[in-house]
RODO-2510 file (C-alpha; in nm, 4 decimals, decimal comma):
residues 561
     n   res          X          Y          Z
     1     m    17,8553     3,3101    13,0760
     2     k    18,0808     3,4792    12,8228
     3     d    18,1503     3,7652    13,0650
     4     t    18,2171     3,5118    13,3405
     5     i    18,4767     3,3314    13,1277
     6     i    18,6446     3,6589    13,0315
     7     s    18,6614     3,7533    13,3988
     8     l    18,8165     3,4159    13,4843
     9     l    19,0769     3,4552    13,2095
    10     e    19,1593     3,8058    13,3328
    11     g    19,2194     3,6551    13,6756
    12     a    19,4478     3,3903    13,5249
    13     v    19,6462     3,6539    13,3322
    14     d    19,6917     3,8624    13,6476
    15     a    19,8102     3,5553    13,8365
    16     l    20,0672     3,4723    13,5678
    17     k    20,1926     3,8317    13,5745
    18     h    20,2575     3,8004    13,9483
    19     q    20,4391     3,4718    13,8828
    20     g    20,6560     3,6365    13,6174
    21     v    20,5213     3,4139    13,3411
    22     l    20,3720     3,7134    13,1577
    23     p    20,5091     4,0707    13,1362
    24     n    20,3502     4,3118    13,3849
    25     d    20,2734     4,5705    13,1164
    26     l    20,0748     4,3218    12,9066
    27     t    19,7105     4,4274    12,8531
    28     p    19,5576     4,1739    12,6144
    29     t    19,2103     4,2054    12,4664
    30     i    19,0557     3,8741    12,5652
    31     k    18,8288     3,7268    12,3013
    32     v    18,5815     3,4511    12,3874
    33     d    18,3477     3,3095    12,1234
    34     p    18,0759     3,0442    12,1160
    35     t    18,1978     2,7160    11,9698
    36     k    18,0497     2,5910    11,6438
    37     d    18,0686     2,2262    11,7506
    38     k    17,9259     2,1567    12,0971
    39     a    18,1566     1,8577    12,1258
    40     h    18,4252     2,1227    12,1783
    41     g    18,2399     2,2894    12,4636
    42     d    18,0244     2,5998    12,4830
    43     y    18,2873     2,8734    12,4475
    44     a    18,6500     2,8929    12,3347
    45     t    18,9384     3,1394    12,3449
    46     n    19,2614     3,1782    12,1472
    47     l    19,4285     3,3688    12,4325
    48     a    19,7169     3,1224    12,4600
    49     l    19,8018     3,1688    12,0925
    50     m    19,7939     3,5467    12,1344
    51     l    20,0223     3,5482    12,4395
    52     a    20,2641     3,2714    12,3367
    53     k    20,5265     3,5107    12,1986
    54     p    20,5413     3,7548    12,4936
    55     s    20,5443     3,4599    12,7357
    56     g    20,8206     3,2775    12,5497
    57     m    20,6182     2,9573    12,5746
    58     k    20,4586     2,7278    12,3189
    59     p    20,0835     2,7953    12,2807
    60     r    19,9689     2,4579    12,4185
    61     e    20,2093     2,4877    12,7118
    62     l    20,0783     2,8355    12,7888
    63     a    19,7201     2,7122    12,7520
    64     d    19,7839     2,4494    13,0215
    65     t    19,9409     2,7176    13,2412
    66     l    19,6435     2,9531    13,1917
    67     v    19,3937     2,6794    13,2758
    68     a    19,5881     2,5933    13,5912
    69     a    19,5762     2,9611    13,6947
    70     l    19,2009     3,0029    13,6400
    71     p    19,0165     3,1039    13,9577
    72     a    18,7743     2,8440    14,0905
    73     s    18,4228     2,8793    13,9545
    74     d    18,1050     2,6745    13,9814
    75     a    18,0039     2,8147    13,6418
    76     i    18,2553     2,5964    13,4551
    77     q    18,2112     2,2201    13,4411
    78     k    18,5467     2,1544    13,2720
    79     t    18,8040     2,2916    13,0289
    80     e    18,9920     2,1256    12,7441
    81     i    19,2934     2,2240    12,5342
    82     a    19,2379     2,1748    12,1620
    83     g    19,4433     2,2092    11,8449
    84     p    19,7460     2,4398    11,8613
    85     g    19,6363     2,5894    12,1939
    86     f    19,2674     2,6809    12,2010
    87     i    19,1006     2,6605    12,5421
    88     n    18,7473     2,5184    12,5342
    89     f    18,5052     2,5831    12,8213
    90     f    18,2138     2,3574    12,9127
    91     a    17,9552     2,5496    13,1148
    92     a    17,8000     2,3880    13,4206
    93     a    17,4340     2,3108    13,3477
    94     d    17,2925     2,5117    13,6377
    95     a    17,5122     2,8138    13,5596
    96     a    17,4242     2,8126    13,1891
    97     a    17,0564     2,7824    13,2670
    98     q    17,0592     3,0949    13,4840
    99     i    17,0118     3,2929    13,1647
   100     v    16,6468     3,1841    13,1813
   101     a    16,6047     3,3606    13,5128
   102     q    16,7830     3,6697    13,3796
   103     v    16,5586     3,6892    13,0747
   104     l    16,2353     3,6410    13,2673
   105     d    16,3399     3,8895    13,5374
   106     s    16,4414     4,1539    13,2798
   107     g    16,1461     4,1039    13,0456
   108     d    16,1280     4,3674    12,7734
   109     a    16,4517     4,5231    12,9034
   110     f    16,6610     4,2131    12,8343
   111     g    16,9266     4,2983    12,5771
   112     r    16,8943     4,6715    12,6294
   113     s    17,1929     4,8673    12,7601
   114     l    17,3256     5,2160    12,8322
   115     i    17,6468     5,2018    12,6294
   116     g    17,5303     5,5054    12,4306
   117     k    17,5308     5,7150    12,7510
   118     g    17,2553     5,9386    12,6178
   119     e    17,4624     6,0644    12,3236
   120     k    17,2571     6,2517    12,0652
   121     v    17,2380     6,0720    11,7314
   122     q    17,0497     6,1883    11,4266
   123     v    16,9429     5,9323    11,1691
   124     e    16,8192     6,0636    10,8361
   125     f    16,6385     5,8109    10,6219
   126     v    16,3816     5,7756    10,3414
   127     s    16,4100     6,1465    10,2452
   128     a    16,2065     6,0907     9,9289
   129     n    16,1260     6,3682     9,6857
   130     p    15,7583     6,4652     9,7249
   131     t    15,6918     6,3830     9,3607
   132     g    15,5261     6,0416     9,3872
   133     p    15,4386     5,7449     9,6086
   134     l    15,7194     5,5793     9,8027
   135     h    15,8791     5,3026     9,5978
   136     v    16,0217     4,9742     9,7266
   137     g    16,3702     5,1271     9,7489
   138     h    16,2327     5,3894     9,9871
   139     g    16,0749     5,0996    10,1752
   140     r    16,4103     4,9307    10,2193
   141     g    16,5539     5,2559    10,3495
   142     a    16,2599     5,2940    10,5864
   143     a    16,2926     4,9391    10,7218
   144     i    16,6694     4,9629    10,7703
   145     g    16,6619     5,3193    10,9023
   146     d    16,3837     5,2620    11,1530
   147     s    16,5373     4,9353    11,2753
   148     l    16,8699     5,1134    11,3183
   149     c    16,7000     5,3838    11,5248
   150     r    16,5379     5,1170    11,7433
   151     l    16,8773     4,9502    11,7909
   152     l    17,0444     5,2754    11,8897
   153     e    16,7655     5,3575    12,1352
   154     a    16,7953     5,0071    12,2822
   155     t    17,1642     5,0708    12,3494
   156     g    17,1196     5,4027    12,5259
   157     y    17,1425     5,6675    12,2522
   158     d    16,9175     5,9719    12,2261
   159     v    16,7909     5,9286    11,8701
   160     t    16,6298     6,1845    11,6400
   161     r    16,4624     6,0492    11,3259
   162     e    16,4730     6,2989    11,0393
   163     f    16,3164     6,3120    10,6920
   164     y    16,4676     6,5593    10,4434
   165     y    16,2212     6,6834    10,1839
   166     n    16,3739     6,7857     9,8498
   167     d    16,0923     7,0294     9,7857
   168     a    16,2954     7,2569     9,5586
   169     g    16,4487     7,2159     9,2145
   170     a    16,3696     7,0787     8,8707
   171     q    16,1794     6,7683     8,9846
   172     i    15,9272     6,9760     9,1755
   173     k    15,8746     7,1955     8,8701
   174     n    15,8179     6,8842     8,6591
   175     l    15,5616     6,7653     8,9137
   176     a    15,3729     7,0949     8,8913
   177     l    15,3826     7,0902     8,5105
   178     s    15,2543     6,7316     8,5070
   179     v    14,9609     6,8125     8,7353
   180     q    14,8860     7,1254     8,5324
   181     a    14,8791     6,9222     8,2108
   182     r    14,6356     6,6744     8,3645
   183     a    14,4249     6,9593     8,5000
   184     k    14,3952     7,0880     8,1447
   185     g    14,2835     6,7499     8,0179
   186     l    14,6135     6,6395     7,8625
   187     g    14,7640     6,2890     7,8854
   188     p    15,1172     6,1527     7,8555
   189     d    15,0581     6,0703     7,4886
   190     d    14,9789     6,4304     7,3949
   191     a    15,2485     6,6178     7,2051
   192     s    15,2489     6,9019     7,4576
   193     w    15,2970     6,6749     7,7594
   194     p    15,5999     6,7938     7,9652
   195     e    15,9173     6,6252     7,8427
   196     d    16,0147     6,5047     8,1910
   197     g    15,6602     6,4811     8,3236
   198     y    15,5322     6,2190     8,5702
   199     r    15,2963     5,9625     8,4173
   200     g    15,1507     5,7712     8,7116
   201     e    14,7799     5,7540     8,7850
   202     y    14,8364     5,9487     9,1054
   203     i    14,8937     6,2636     8,8933
   204     v    14,5308     6,2335     8,7784
   205     d    14,4168     6,2162     9,1419
   206     v    14,6209     6,5250     9,2343
   207     a    14,4848     6,7198     8,9375
   208     n    14,1241     6,6197     9,0086
   209     d    14,1514     6,7205     9,3737
   210     y    14,3167     7,0476     9,2777
   211     m    14,0446     7,1394     9,0294
   212     a    13,7809     7,0394     9,2865
   213     g    13,9246     7,2950     9,5311
   214     k    14,0005     7,0374     9,7991
   215     t    14,2104     7,0934    10,1100
   216     v    14,4989     6,8634    10,2031
   217     t    14,6791     6,8493    10,5370
   218     a    15,0393     6,7292    10,5403
   219     d    15,2692     6,6991    10,8406
   220     d    15,3316     7,0730    10,8768
   221     r    15,0905     7,2542    10,6480
   222     e    14,7399     7,2739    10,5145
   223     v    14,6850     7,3772    10,1524
   224     t    14,3555     7,4554     9,9826
   225     a    14,3530     7,4238     9,6062
   226     k    14,2753     7,7354     9,3985
   227     a    14,1230     7,5290     9,1162
   228     d    14,3008     7,7558     8,8651
   229     a    14,4764     7,5473     8,5997
   230     d    14,6910     7,8469     8,4949
   231     d    14,8360     7,9189     8,8423
   232     l    15,1486     7,7011     8,8378
   233     d    15,2712     7,8184     9,1794
   234     a    14,9399     7,7242     9,3402
   235     i    14,9453     7,3884     9,1629
   236     q    15,2977     7,3224     9,2883
   237     a    15,2112     7,4089     9,6489
   238     f    14,9043     7,1860     9,6399
   239     a    15,0788     6,8950     9,4638
   240     v    15,3704     6,8925     9,7100
   241     a    15,1341     6,8956    10,0084
   242     w    14,9147     6,6259     9,8491
   243     l    15,2090     6,3917     9,7918
   244     r    15,3621     6,4611    10,1292
   245     r    15,0320     6,3546    10,2851
   246     e    15,0357     6,0372    10,0739
   247     q    15,3892     5,9586    10,1824
   248     d    15,2902     6,0179    10,5453
   249     l    15,0126     5,7620    10,5043
   250     d    15,2533     5,5144    10,3406
   251     l    15,4974     5,5521    10,6304
   252     k    15,2198     5,5178    10,8875
   253     a    15,1105     5,1941    10,7203
   254     f    15,4732     5,0818    10,7459
   255     g    15,4971     5,1679    11,1164
   256     v    15,7581     5,4414    11,0654
   257     e    15,7443     5,7830    11,2306
   258     f    15,9786     6,0826    11,2237
   259     d    16,0669     6,3470    11,4799
   260     v    16,1750     6,6123    11,2286
   261     y    16,0716     6,6908    10,8712
   262     f    16,3311     6,9245    10,7213
   263     l    16,2540     7,1174    10,4011
   264     e    16,5216     7,1839    10,1424
   265     s    16,3358     7,5038    10,0520
   266     s    16,3989     7,6380    10,4037
   267     l    16,7735     7,6370    10,3349
   268     y    16,7162     7,8913    10,0584
   269     e    16,4497     8,0909    10,2426
   270     k    16,6695     8,1326    10,5519
   271     g    16,9867     8,2086    10,3551
   272     n    17,1744     7,8940    10,4616
   273     v    17,2814     7,8092    10,1071
   274     d    17,4122     8,1577    10,0297
   275     a    17,5891     8,1727    10,3663
   276     t    17,7565     7,8380    10,2919
   277     v    17,8804     7,9647     9,9552
   278     e    18,0153     8,2830    10,1139
   279     k    18,2039     8,0784    10,3747
   280     l    18,3574     7,8488    10,1107
   281     v    18,4648     8,1477     9,9015
   282     a    18,6083     8,3295    10,2040
   283     n    18,8108     8,0201    10,2955
   284     g    18,9704     8,0214     9,9504
   285     h    18,8418     7,6805     9,8406
   286     t    18,6537     7,7985     9,5284
   287     y    18,7451     7,9285     9,1843
   288     e    18,5760     8,0426     8,8637
   289     k    18,6176     7,8457     8,5426
   290     d    18,4144     7,8350     8,2182
   291     g    18,1564     8,0654     8,3702
   292     a    18,0905     7,8296     8,6639
   293     m    18,2000     7,8323     9,0272
   294     w    18,3978     7,5274     9,1374
   295     l    18,4836     7,3838     9,4785
   296     r    18,8311     7,2359     9,5227
   297     t    18,7057     6,9055     9,6554
   298     t    19,0309     6,7420     9,5433
   299     d    19,1939     6,9152     9,8398
   300     f    18,9829     6,6869    10,0584
   301     g    19,0105     6,3492     9,8857
   302     d    18,7764     6,3785     9,5863
   303     d    18,8965     6,2532     9,2482
   304     k    18,8144     6,5845     9,0786
   305     d    18,6858     6,9307     9,1633
   306     r    18,3075     6,9832     9,1542
   307     v    18,0859     7,2550     9,0143
   308     m    17,8992     7,4472     9,2846
   309     r    17,7207     7,7075     9,0744
   310     k    17,6316     7,6197     8,7162
   311     r    17,7213     7,8385     8,4183
   312     e    17,3550     7,9081     8,3493
   313     g    17,2928     7,9914     8,7159
   314     g    17,1635     7,7884     9,0076
   315     y    17,3482     7,5601     9,2458
   316     t    17,4288     7,1947     9,1861
   317     y    17,2527     6,9507     9,4146
   318     f    17,5461     6,8787     9,6486
   319     l    17,5791     7,2433     9,7590
   320     p    17,2474     7,2512     9,9509
   321     d    17,3452     6,9111    10,0924
   322     v    17,6556     7,0752    10,2420
   323     a    17,4429     7,3570    10,3842
   324     y    17,1977     7,1018    10,5247
   325     h    17,4684     6,9021    10,6987
   326     l    17,6251     7,2159    10,8401
   327     n    17,2806     7,2815    10,9889
   328     k    17,2841     6,9335    11,1435
   329     w    17,6240     7,0035    11,3003
   330     q    17,5055     7,3384    11,4319
   331     r    17,2068     7,1654    11,5918
   332     g    17,4532     6,9733    11,8083
   333     f    17,4561     6,6328    11,6408
   334     k    17,8095     6,4981    11,6677
   335     t    17,6934     6,1621    11,5309
   336     v    17,4839     6,1697    11,2148
   337     i    17,3910     5,8622    11,0124
   338     n    17,2447     5,8951    10,6633
   339     e    17,0602     5,5857    10,5403
   340     q    17,0252     5,6302    10,1642
   341     g    17,0191     5,4425     9,8371
   342     a    17,3420     5,3345     9,6729
   343     d    17,2862     5,5985     9,4047
   344     h    17,4004     5,8514     9,6673
   345     h    17,7451     5,6937     9,6793
   346     s    17,8976     5,9659     9,4633
   347     t    17,7725     6,2397     9,6963
   348     v    17,9442     6,1024    10,0058
   349     t    18,2926     6,2272     9,9174
   350     r    18,1842     6,5663     9,7899
   351     v    17,9532     6,6419    10,0846
   352     r    18,2292     6,5479    10,3287
   353     a    18,4777     6,7563    10,1264
   354     g    18,2438     7,0555    10,1344
   355     l    18,2059     7,0247    10,5093
   356     q    18,5839     7,0143    10,5557
   357     a    18,6207     7,3202    10,3337
   358     l    18,3924     7,5148    10,5701
   359     e    18,6634     7,4836    10,8399
   360     v    18,4227     7,4839    11,1319
   361     g    18,5651     7,1883    11,3236
   362     i    18,3662     6,9082    11,1633
   363     p    18,5774     6,5899    11,1822
   364     q    18,6877     6,4051    10,8706
   365     g    18,4582     6,1210    10,7695
   366     w    18,1523     6,2982    10,9115
   367     p    17,8668     6,2125    10,8653
   368     d    17,8314     5,8331    10,8637
   369     y    17,6504     5,6651    10,5765
   370     v    17,4569     5,3409    10,5394
   371     l    17,3862     5,2875    10,1702
   372     h    17,1414     5,0229    10,0560
   373     q    17,1388     4,8459     9,7214
   374     m    16,8447     4,8092     9,4877
   375     v    16,5489     4,5775     9,5410
   376     m    16,4045     4,3526     9,2716
   377     v    16,0483     4,2340     9,3295
   378     t    15,9429     3,8983     9,1844
   379     r    15,6238     3,6988     9,1596
   380     s    15,6222     3,3404     9,0289
   381     g    15,9883     3,3848     8,9433
   382     v    15,9213     3,6854     8,7174
   383     e    16,0302     4,0394     8,7976
   384     v    15,7481     4,2794     8,8829
   385     k    15,8351     4,6222     8,7453
   386     l    15,5212     4,8290     8,7134
   387     s    15,2563     4,9675     8,9406
   388     k    14,9489     5,1203     8,7806
   389     r    14,9348     5,3854     9,0494
   390     a    15,3015     5,4882     9,0246
   391     g    15,3339     5,4232     8,6539
   392     s    15,6909     5,2952     8,6448
   393     y    15,7861     5,1300     8,9752
   394     v    15,6602     4,9069     9,2566
   395     t    15,5435     5,1094     9,5575
   396     i    15,5889     5,0213     9,9205
   397     r    15,2084     5,0287     9,9552
   398     d    15,1892     4,7596     9,6845
   399     l    15,4049     4,5301     9,8965
   400     i    15,2218     4,6039    10,2217
   401     d    14,8884     4,5289    10,0515
   402     e    15,0299     4,2067     9,9033
   403     v    15,2153     4,0505    10,1980
   404     g    15,1509     4,2675    10,5048
   405     r    15,3670     4,5048    10,7039
   406     d    15,5546     4,2428    10,9063
   407     a    15,6809     4,0417    10,6106
   408     t    15,7650     4,3567    10,4152
   409     r    15,9697     4,5075    10,6968
   410     f    16,1509     4,1850    10,7846
   411     f    16,2369     4,0990    10,4246
   412     l    16,3668     4,4492    10,3493
   413     a    16,5855     4,4734    10,6606
   414     a    16,7034     4,1121    10,6932
   415     r    16,9896     4,1392    10,4442
   416     r    17,3043     4,3515    10,4548
   417     a    17,2231     4,6967    10,3206
   418     d    17,5065     4,6791    10,0673
   419     s    17,3739     4,3582     9,9125
   420     q    17,1166     4,3506     9,6344
   421     l    16,7842     4,2101     9,7455
   422     t    16,5251     4,0017     9,5647
   423     f    16,1846     4,0374     9,7281
   424     d    15,9913     3,7189     9,6484
   425     i    15,6223     3,7989     9,6952
   426     d    15,5226     3,4321     9,6861
   427     l    15,7720     3,3438     9,9598
   428     a    15,6708     3,6419    10,1746
   429     r    15,3052     3,5313    10,1580
   430     s    15,3711     3,1653    10,2300
   431     q    15,3024     3,0081    10,5676
   432     s    15,6004     2,7764    10,5663
   433     n    15,9364     2,7370    10,7332
   434     d    16,0968     2,8701    10,4150
   435     n    15,9462     3,2112    10,4937
   436     p    16,1896     3,3632    10,7465
   437     v    15,9462     3,5988    10,9176
   438     y    15,6845     3,3231    10,9474
   439     y    15,9511     3,0892    11,0875
   440     v    16,0454     3,3349    11,3614
   441     q    15,6902     3,4427    11,4452
   442     y    15,5767     3,0792    11,4570
   443     a    15,8375     3,0048    11,7238
   444     h    15,6866     3,2828    11,9355
   445     a    15,3325     3,1611    11,8744
   446     r    15,4390     2,8041    11,9547
   447     v    15,5425     2,9030    12,3068
   448     c    15,2123     3,0843    12,3543
   449     s    15,0358     2,7651    12,2485
   450     m    15,2381     2,5646    12,5009
   451     l    15,1336     2,8034    12,7761
   452     r    14,7663     2,7806    12,6792
   453     k    14,7844     2,4003    12,6825
   454     t    14,9246     2,3901    13,0358
   455     e    14,6534     2,6271    13,1569
   456     d    14,3787     2,4305    12,9820
   457     a    14,5123     2,1147    13,1477
   458     g    14,4909     2,2775    13,4890
   459     q    14,8694     2,2843    13,5182
   460     p    14,9578     2,6569    13,5037
   461     f    15,3217     2,7585    13,4952
   462     d    15,4858     2,7685    13,8380
   463     h    15,7693     3,0210    13,8251
   464     s    15,9209     2,9330    14,1615
   465     v    15,9426     2,5614    14,0806
   466     a    16,1067     2,6357    13,7469
   467     m    16,3657     2,8751    13,8904
   468     a    16,4664     2,6249    14,1564
   469     n    16,5350     2,3502    13,9032
   470     l    16,7003     2,5141    13,6017
   471     a    16,9854     2,2629    13,6161
   472     l    16,7432     2,0106    13,4643
   473     l    16,7856     2,1903    13,1297
   474     d    17,0798     1,9702    13,0379
   475     s    17,0007     1,8129    12,6992
   476     d    17,2080     1,9181    12,4004
   477     q    16,9044     2,0833    12,2413
   478     e    16,8194     2,2776    12,5559
   479     k    17,1795     2,3889    12,6015
   480     a    17,1836     2,5145    12,2418
   481     v    16,8838     2,7364    12,3195
   482     l    17,0403     2,8536    12,6465
   483     n    17,3641     2,9513    12,4783
   484     r    17,1756     3,1315    12,2028
   485     l    16,9689     3,3273    12,4568
   486     a    17,2875     3,4341    12,6349
   487     r    17,4273     3,5865    12,3161
   488     y    17,1349     3,8227    12,2542
   489     p    17,2685     4,1298    12,4430
   490     e    17,6002     4,1043    12,2589
   491     v    17,4206     4,0774    11,9229
   492     v    17,2182     4,3906    11,9937
   493     e    17,5254     4,5866    12,0999
   494     h    17,7307     4,4744    11,7995
   495     a    17,4465     4,5393    11,5537
   496     a    17,4075     4,8935    11,6869
   497     k    17,7809     4,9670    11,6729
   498     s    17,8192     4,8302    11,3202
   499     r    17,4895     4,9873    11,1965
   500     e    17,3678     4,6474    11,0775
   501     p    17,0088     4,5600    11,1800
   502     q    17,0283     4,2423    10,9730
   503     q    17,2418     4,0913    11,2505
   504     v    16,9315     4,0899    11,4707
   505     a    16,7269     3,9272    11,1946
   506     q    16,9857     3,6514    11,1546
   507     y    16,9997     3,6000    11,5303
   508     l    16,6211     3,5613    11,5445
   509     l    16,6332     3,2990    11,2703
   510     d    16,9051     3,1106    11,4576
   511     l    16,7152     3,1277    11,7873
   512     a    16,3932     3,0148    11,6208
   513     g    16,5834     2,7268    11,4617
   514     d    16,7330     2,6191    11,7944
   515     f    16,3932     2,6386    11,9610
   516     h    16,2065     2,4432    11,6910
   517     t    16,4740     2,1723    11,7090
   518     c    16,4443     2,1599    12,0874
   519     y    16,0641     2,1531    12,0746
   520     n    16,0705     1,8518    11,8442
   521     a    16,3307     1,6649    12,0503
   522     v    16,2359     1,7472    12,4112
   523     k    15,8772     1,6957    12,5285
   524     v    15,7390     1,9777    12,7396
   525     m    15,3978     1,8409    12,8390
   526     v    15,5231     1,5698    13,0732
   527     d    15,3611     1,4422    13,3926
   528     d    15,6554     1,5462    13,6107
   529     d    15,5568     1,8916    13,7416
   530     t    15,9146     1,9994    13,8061
   531     l    16,0434     1,9009    13,4638
   532     r    15,7404     2,0472    13,2846
   533     n    15,7718     2,3838    13,4569
   534     t    16,1449     2,3994    13,3979
   535     r    16,1112     2,3275    13,0265
   536     l    15,8230     2,5700    12,9984
   537     a    16,0457     2,8377    13,1550
   538     l    16,2959     2,7848    12,8741
   539     g    16,0152     2,8367    12,6241
   540     l    15,8992     3,1530    12,7987
   541     a    16,2521     3,2934    12,7974
   542     t    16,2763     3,2151    12,4268
   543     r    15,9433     3,3856    12,3655
   544     q    16,0627     3,6972    12,5486
   545     v    16,3853     3,7267    12,3483
   546     l    16,2038     3,6644    12,0205
   547     r    15,9576     3,9397    12,1084
   548     n    16,2370     4,1786    12,2055
   549     g    16,4254     4,1120    11,8828
   550     l    16,1188     4,1374    11,6601
   551     d    16,0403     4,4725    11,8198
   552     l    16,3832     4,5986    11,7128
   553     m    16,2865     4,5033    11,3573
   554     g    15,9481     4,6748    11,3875
   555     v    15,7752     4,3384    11,3450
   556     s    15,4904     4,2035    11,5593
   557     a    15,5089     3,8915    11,7762
   558     p    15,1738     3,7117    11,7268
   559     e    15,0399     3,4734    11,9896
   560     e    14,8496     3,2646    11,7372
   561     m    14,9183     3,1759    11,3758
***
């Protein structure tokens, strides 16, 4: 309907150009939006206000002229001029209801598009250090990142999901030292415990398996423990593999999979880091000061220059990040999206500056970033801070075990990434309309129940009868559902373009709300076969769109609740 109205307005604009009312070189972007108050119609446009100046007419006068120039259409019941010059459109009942036929004909493909034209997009998300179980912040990144990938795929992009393993550096050494201490019978309270050691119970499990000579299989390697408490390198190799396997299991429980696992260590082994440094030096963007090597990031928008190589030796963490992103560019990804925690905010400018300093044609502002804020977990109104297994934080497995995968994923992805999130365990477990994921899933299950009732009553759904009588869907509540269904493709497209999966979550809540209201106001199980089938068709179309949207969130659509 929205596209139909835009097309009609384009026809009116062309007609007024021919009449000399509007300049011939005028190419307005026509905006049509759903109305908030249905008393003002189904859709409205401010086109007359936009074109008043170039036409030399008052907005309301131009609005009348535009309406008079609209091509004839059975899709529009009437138009009205409101306020300073808004044009309100009232859709004809049979035209508005055709969305039901479109949804049922398209099925799972409804809302999907090819606007991405097969463009390669790489999305890096989670990218947790292999030093412990995934915490709830990683879970938020996983939920947002995976939903974003699903959105991009639904709009025609060729998506690669990538996990970057920071398997090099001080944290990995601290992991190995912690496991070694446990293997030797020490605990966190011992005086010789590593100063920055990890204290979670999982370190005990790693140490026990190592000393038992067990074999662990991670995504790309298999490591057998040497059971030698003095071999720190062997302990490190085993511990990293052990925790990578654990993280794989966490992600599998969360319904998240990756196409590529990229190791930070490979950047050093293959010489990428050294080659990046040589290129930066050759381009004249580095200098020595106080025994350290600096990169002139201020030349590229940073507030101060940054140390690349420390005085005591070794590279700072952003240098391998530059090498890693150069590798992404060289792999042919012109669009790269990094979904990371807000604590990475400071790295955005310096990584982009480093990439510009390489002078290899990478555009400014590359790559894109989606940064999520922290998550606070509460139970009975009190913050939950500790997990026995992790030692100092709530793990994503804790949440999945508590409230299930569906609620965890929906809650973590249903808010803007840049907003702080309170995860209320009690709310996520409740079977009430206050629980957003329950509210949406219940709408889906409700339609399934309607369908079962008609079949049990010996009155199965008749598709042909319903499609021939869609104009009967003319109550205010039914029209609200119809208009909401029609907006779904636009929501998906906009959510993908803006990298905001929460737009889909909000849409699903709105659609569920419209449907529940309609269900309570308009009886479906009536004696009139034609009316019953037509109303059931509206329910089936709603069920289809709910299922499509929930799939984009990685959430199931149950048939019974």
